[in-house]
Structure formats: structure tokens, C-alpha cells
C-alpha positions as CSV (number, residue, x, y, z in Angstrom):
1,M,-0.2,-0.2,0.1
2,T,1.5,3.2,-1.1
3,K,1.2,6.6,0.8
4,N,-1.4,8.0,-1.7
5,A,-3.4,4.9,-1.5
6,E,-3.3,5.2,2.7
7,N,-4.5,8.9,2.3
8,L,-7.1,7.5,-0.8
9,Y,-8.6,5.1,1.9
10,D,-9.1,7.6,4.6
11,L,-11.1,10.3,2.4
12,V,-15.1,10.4,2.7
13,P,-16.9,10.6,-0.8
14,E,-20.3,11.7,-1.1
15,K,-22.6,12.1,-4.0
16,R,-22.9,15.1,-6.3
17,Y,-26.1,14.2,-8.0
18,G,-29.4,12.5,-7.7
19,F,-30.3,8.9,-8.5
20,E,-32.6,6.6,-9.6
21,E,-33.0,2.9,-8.0
22,L,-34.1,0.4,-10.7
23,K,-35.9,-2.9,-10.1
24,D,-33.0,-4.9,-11.2
25,G,-30.7,-3.3,-8.3
26,A,-28.7,-1.3,-10.5
27,I,-28.7,2.6,-10.2
28,D,-28.7,5.5,-12.6
29,V,-27.1,8.2,-11.6
30,L,-28.5,11.9,-13.1
31,T,-26.0,13.9,-14.0
32,P,-26.7,17.4,-15.8
33,R,-26.5,17.5,-19.3
34,Y,-23.5,19.8,-20.7
35,G,-21.6,19.6,-17.6
36,S,-21.6,21.5,-14.2
37,G,-20.1,24.8,-15.1
38,R,-21.6,28.2,-16.0
39,V,-22.1,27.8,-19.8
40,G,-23.5,24.3,-19.3
41,R,-26.1,25.9,-16.3
42,L,-26.9,28.6,-19.0
43,L,-27.4,26.0,-21.9
44,R,-29.7,24.0,-19.4
45,S,-31.9,27.2,-18.4
46,F,-32.7,27.7,-22.2
47,L,-33.0,23.7,-23.6
48,N,-34.4,22.3,-20.5
49,P,-32.8,19.0,-21.6
50,K,-33.4,15.9,-19.4
51,P,-30.4,14.5,-17.2
52,V,-27.5,12.5,-18.6
53,R,-28.0,8.5,-16.9
54,I,-25.1,6.8,-16.1
55,R,-26.2,3.1,-15.0
56,L,-24.1,1.5,-12.5
57,D,-24.3,-2.4,-12.0
58,D,-24.7,-4.5,-8.4
59,V,-21.2,-3.9,-7.3
60,G,-21.3,-0.1,-8.7
61,A,-24.6,0.6,-7.2
62,S,-23.7,-0.7,-3.7
63,V,-20.6,1.6,-4.0
64,W,-22.7,4.7,-4.8
65,R,-24.9,4.0,-2.1
66,L,-22.3,3.7,0.6
67,C,-20.9,7.3,-0.7
68,D,-23.0,9.0,2.1
69,G,-20.7,11.7,3.6
70,R,-20.0,9.4,6.7
71,R,-18.0,6.6,5.4
72,S,-14.4,6.6,4.4
73,V,-13.2,4.6,1.4
74,Y,-11.9,1.9,3.4
75,E,-15.2,1.7,5.0
76,I,-17.1,1.2,2.1
77,G,-14.6,-1.3,1.3
78,E,-14.9,-3.4,4.3
79,V,-18.9,-3.3,3.6
80,L,-18.4,-4.7,0.2
81,R,-16.4,-7.4,1.4
82,H,-19.0,-8.4,3.5
83,E,-21.8,-8.0,0.8
84,F,-20.0,-9.3,-2.2
85,G,-17.1,-12.0,-0.7
86,D,-14.3,-13.0,-3.1
87,R,-16.5,-12.0,-6.2
88,I,-14.7,-8.7,-5.6
89,E,-11.4,-9.3,-5.3
90,P,-8.6,-7.8,-5.5
91,L,-11.0,-5.3,-3.3
92,Y,-9.0,-2.3,-2.9
93,D,-7.3,-2.2,-6.1
94,R,-11.0,-2.1,-7.5
95,L,-12.3,0.4,-5.2
96,S,-9.8,2.8,-5.5
97,T,-9.9,2.6,-9.6
98,F,-13.5,3.4,-9.3
99,V,-13.6,5.8,-6.9
100,L,-11.1,7.9,-8.5
101,H,-12.9,7.3,-11.7
102,M,-16.3,8.8,-10.4
103,K,-14.3,11.8,-9.0
104,K,-12.7,12.4,-12.3
105,N,-16.2,12.5,-13.8
106,E,-17.3,14.8,-10.9
107,L,-20.1,12.2,-9.7
108,I,-18.7,12.5,-6.3
109,D,-16.5,14.8,-3.8
110,F,-14.1,14.1,-1.4
111,K,-15.1,15.0,2.6
112,K,-11.7,15.5,4.5
């Protein structure tokens, strides 16, 4: 485990957008079309477009539900280990990649 990985595990992710739970356990994250910047907000005010839906599978949906602004990335991993067992291994490699991908795409923010 590197120093950067240890720091990531201490961070507390929280959702930036709303979502819809689907009957099959998947989740659609509802992100604003045209981005969240000033130009995107302006375009949305004139065009009133539907949000972009990002579909998460069962593992991604579980991570999303756990990004509640209270649990650290490490704590989320422990819940996933209990829920999915060996199916999710290598757990922390997969989790850190997914969490960083969500952060890069502005789906979550980190609380310190």
C-alpha cells in the first residue's frame, strides 16, 4: 500500500447528483447535460434537457449507496467485502480505481 493509497482510503466520498434505483438493483446516476460549469448551466436554462443517465451495475450501485458523506473509502471496502466476498477481489485495487474514476467524472466529492 503506497502513501497515496493510504490517503485515498481515509477520504470520505459523497454524491454530487441524484439517482434512481431500478428494479434489478442497478442505479442510474442523473448528471446534468452539458456539464456543471457556467456554460452548461446557461444552456440548460434555455434548453431544459433531460439529465444524462449513467448506469451502475450491482457492485457500482453498492459503492454509490455507500458514498454517503460519513464512510471512508476504507469503510466502504469493508462493507463490500462482507456483501460480495471473494467475487470483488482484488477489492481495494478495484474500489480505488472506481472511486477515482467517479471523482474524475465529478460524480462525487471528497470530504476530509
